[in-house]
C-alpha positions as CSV (number, residue, x, y, z in Angstrom):
1,E,0.0,0.0,0.0
2,S,2.8,2.5,0.8
3,L,4.3,1.9,-2.6
4,R,1.1,3.0,-4.3
5,E,1.6,6.4,-2.6
6,D,5.3,6.7,-3.3
7,K,5.7,9.3,-6.1
8,D,9.1,8.1,-7.3
9,V,8.0,4.5,-7.5
10,V,4.8,5.2,-9.3
11,L,6.5,7.6,-11.8
12,A,9.1,5.0,-12.6
13,A,6.3,2.4,-13.1
14,V,4.3,4.8,-15.3
15,Q,7.4,5.2,-17.5
16,E,7.3,1.5,-18.2
17,D,3.6,1.1,-18.4
18,C,0.9,3.8,-18.3
19,W,-1.5,1.4,-16.6
20,A,0.6,1.8,-13.4
21,L,-1.2,5.0,-12.7
22,E,-4.4,3.0,-12.4
23,V,-3.1,1.3,-9.3
24,A,-1.6,4.4,-7.8
25,G,-3.1,5.7,-4.6
26,E,-6.1,8.0,-4.9
27,S,-4.2,11.0,-3.5
28,L,-1.6,10.7,-6.4
29,R,-4.3,10.3,-9.0
30,R,-5.8,13.6,-7.8
31,D,-2.5,15.4,-7.5
32,K,-2.3,17.8,-10.6
33,D,1.5,18.2,-10.4
34,F,2.0,14.4,-10.1
35,V,-0.3,13.5,-12.9
36,L,1.4,16.1,-15.2
37,A,4.7,14.5,-14.3
38,A,3.3,11.1,-15.1
39,L,2.0,12.4,-18.4
40,Q,5.6,13.4,-19.3
41,Q,6.4,9.7,-19.1
42,N,3.3,8.6,-21.0
43,G,0.5,10.7,-22.2
44,W,-2.0,7.9,-22.2
45,A,-1.8,7.8,-18.4
46,L,-4.4,10.6,-18.2
47,K,-7.2,8.0,-18.5
48,F,-6.2,6.7,-15.1
49,A,-6.1,10.1,-13.4
50,D,-8.9,11.1,-11.1
51,K,-12.2,12.0,-12.8
52,S,-11.9,15.5,-11.3
53,L,-8.8,16.1,-13.4
54,R,-10.1,14.4,-16.6
55,T,-13.1,16.7,-16.6
56,D,-11.1,19.9,-15.7
57,K,-10.7,21.9,-19.0
58,N,-7.7,23.9,-17.8
59,F,-5.9,20.8,-16.5
60,V,-6.7,18.8,-19.7
61,L,-5.4,21.7,-21.8
62,D,-2.1,21.6,-19.8
63,A,-2.0,17.9,-20.3
64,V,-2.6,17.8,-24.1
65,R,-0.1,20.7,-24.6
66,Q,2.4,18.5,-23.0
67,S,1.3,15.2,-24.7
68,G,-1.3,15.3,-27.4
69,S,-2.1,11.6,-26.8
70,A,-3.5,12.6,-23.4
71,L,-6.6,13.5,-25.3
72,K,-7.5,9.8,-25.2
73,G,-8.0,10.1,-21.4
74,A,-10.0,13.3,-21.3
75,C,-13.7,13.1,-20.6
76,E,-16.0,12.9,-23.7
77,S,-17.2,16.5,-23.5
78,L,-13.6,17.7,-23.6
79,R,-12.8,15.5,-26.6
80,R,-15.6,17.5,-28.2
81,D,-14.1,20.9,-27.2
82,K,-12.3,22.6,-30.1
83,D,-9.8,24.4,-27.9
84,V,-8.7,21.2,-26.3
85,V,-8.6,19.2,-29.6
86,L,-6.6,22.0,-31.3
87,A,-4.1,22.1,-28.5
88,A,-3.8,18.3,-28.7
89,V,-3.3,18.0,-32.4
90,R,-0.8,20.9,-32.4
91,Q,1.3,18.9,-30.0
92,D,0.7,15.5,-31.8
93,G,-1.3,15.4,-34.9
94,R,-2.2,11.8,-34.4
95,A,-4.3,12.9,-31.4
96,L,-7.0,13.5,-34.0
97,Q,-7.9,9.8,-33.7
98,H,-9.0,10.5,-30.1
99,A,-11.0,13.6,-30.8
100,D,-14.8,13.5,-31.3
101,E,-15.7,12.2,-34.8
102,S,-16.9,15.7,-35.9
103,F,-13.4,17.1,-35.8
104,R,-12.2,14.7,-38.5
105,K,-14.3,16.8,-40.8
106,N,-13.2,20.2,-39.3
107,R,-10.9,22.0,-41.7
108,D,-9.0,23.9,-39.1
109,V,-8.4,20.9,-36.8
110,V,-7.4,18.5,-39.6
111,L,-5.1,21.1,-41.1
112,A,-3.4,21.7,-37.8
113,A,-3.1,17.9,-37.3
114,V,-1.5,17.1,-40.7
115,Q,0.8,20.1,-40.4
116,Q,2.1,18.6,-37.2
117,C,2.2,15.0,-38.4
118,G,1.5,13.9,-41.9
119,S,0.2,10.5,-40.8
120,A,-2.7,12.3,-39.0
121,F,-4.3,12.3,-42.5
122,L,-5.2,8.7,-41.8
123,F,-7.7,9.9,-39.2
124,A,-9.2,12.7,-41.3
125,D,-12.5,12.4,-43.1
126,H,-12.2,11.0,-46.6
127,S,-13.4,14.3,-48.1
128,F,-9.9,15.8,-47.6
129,S,-8.2,13.1,-49.7
130,Q,-8.5,15.2,-52.9
131,D,-7.8,18.6,-51.2
132,E,-4.4,19.9,-52.4
133,E,-3.9,22.1,-49.3
134,F,-4.1,19.1,-47.1
135,L,-2.0,16.9,-49.3
136,L,0.7,19.5,-49.3
137,A,0.4,20.0,-45.5
138,A,0.8,16.2,-45.0
139,G,4.1,16.5,-46.9
140,D,6.0,13.3,-47.5
141,F,3.4,11.0,-45.9
142,D,3.0,7.9,-48.0
143,F,-0.7,7.8,-49.1
144,V,-0.9,4.1,-50.0
145,E,-4.5,2.8,-50.1
């Protein structure tokens, strides 16, 4: 039980496996600074943070600016929030896959995502596949069907 509350032990464990945060003590999963440190190790760890953090827009914005993949662990309403989604895809374009489906058709979001990472095009709506601006933004990404 004491190891579940030991910040150093849990951070080391999260570095190896983001699921380690799931078994961390409740106080650590509610600790904003600790969870942000864990996210530096593995962005996916947000899904194991306390619900109060996963539903806090300001905290989730900080999290996705640090690791776009943290979007996967945000609550559903924040995965539908354009500010949060844009921050996530600007940090890691592939975070588009964790955003609400509507953003895969959103020109601003998709463009930001493919500019950051060409392979984000895989998660965009098919309607962008013939759009020259998006193809150029995706750069050298190999569009093999």
